[in-house]
C-alpha positions, 0 to 999 in steps of 0.5 A: 250872869247871875253868879257875877251880879254882885260885882256889877253896877246897880240898875239905877247906875246903868240907867243913869249912865244911859239916860241921855244916850238911849235917845241918840241910839233911837231907843224910846225909854221914859224915865218915869216908866221903867221898861225893857230897853229892847221890847218895852215890856213893863211888868205892869204900871206898878213901877211907873211914877205918876207924881209930877214932882218926883225927884231924880232919886225916886226915879232911880230907886224905881229903876233899881226895883224893877225886875229887869236883868243887867245884860252885857252888850258885848258878852264876857265870853268875848271879853266884854267888860262890866263897865256901864257902857257895856251894860243894858237893862232887859227883860229875861226873854230879851236877855235870852234872845239878844245877839252874842257878838263883839260888835255893839251896833248889832245889839242896838240894831236888834234892840230897836226891832223888838216889840213884846206885844208883837212877840206875844201876838206871834206866840198866840198865832203859833198856839192857834196853829198848834190847835190846828185852827183853820184860817176861816176860824181865826177871825171868829176866835179873835172876836172871842179872845177880845170879848168881855163875855169870854174873859168872864167865862174863863175866870177860875178856869186857868192857872198861871204857869211858872216858866221852867226855862226862865225864858219868859219876861215874867215869873208866872204867866197865862200861856198862849196855849191856855188862852187859845185852848180856852177860847176854842173850847168856849167858841165850840161849846157856845156853837153847840149850845146854839145848835142845840137851842135851834134844834130843840122841839118847841114846847107844848105849853 
């Protein structure tokens, strides 16, 4: 779609057209908090508008700046038009995952079921299975992942990965495999250290 982007309405124009229509379709998108219309991915709070006196022009400018993609509800390959009524604003991942059909209701039904936090949790679980973490260890690993001690320990031990397929919602990210791998290493090292401490001979002094 990118080769045709210059011919499409701006993201601000698309949002302005849909701003009152989205709620009727049960999409919950706040004007001051630009988000992917489907999964709600938000690129952090830097695109949010916190000033209560912000005017509509400022809100539309923020929608224009957020790196969402302009996506056809009915694709061009099925004779979808470039009109505002056939365009939505999605993150890159939702754009890749969305249904390709000539029936708009299928797109809207799919969009209402998306949730980026649940999607990321699924990816985390898939990474755990890839590391062959047994069910009994999952709870312990969850505790590690949520601990401030682990977050401090992992500082400086990872790099952000740039997706090669343009599939993720952002350009660079901490992959689930990196996070789970480090958590597993931390947990095992901590366990080994604890066992070494318990088995160490008592000091003679």
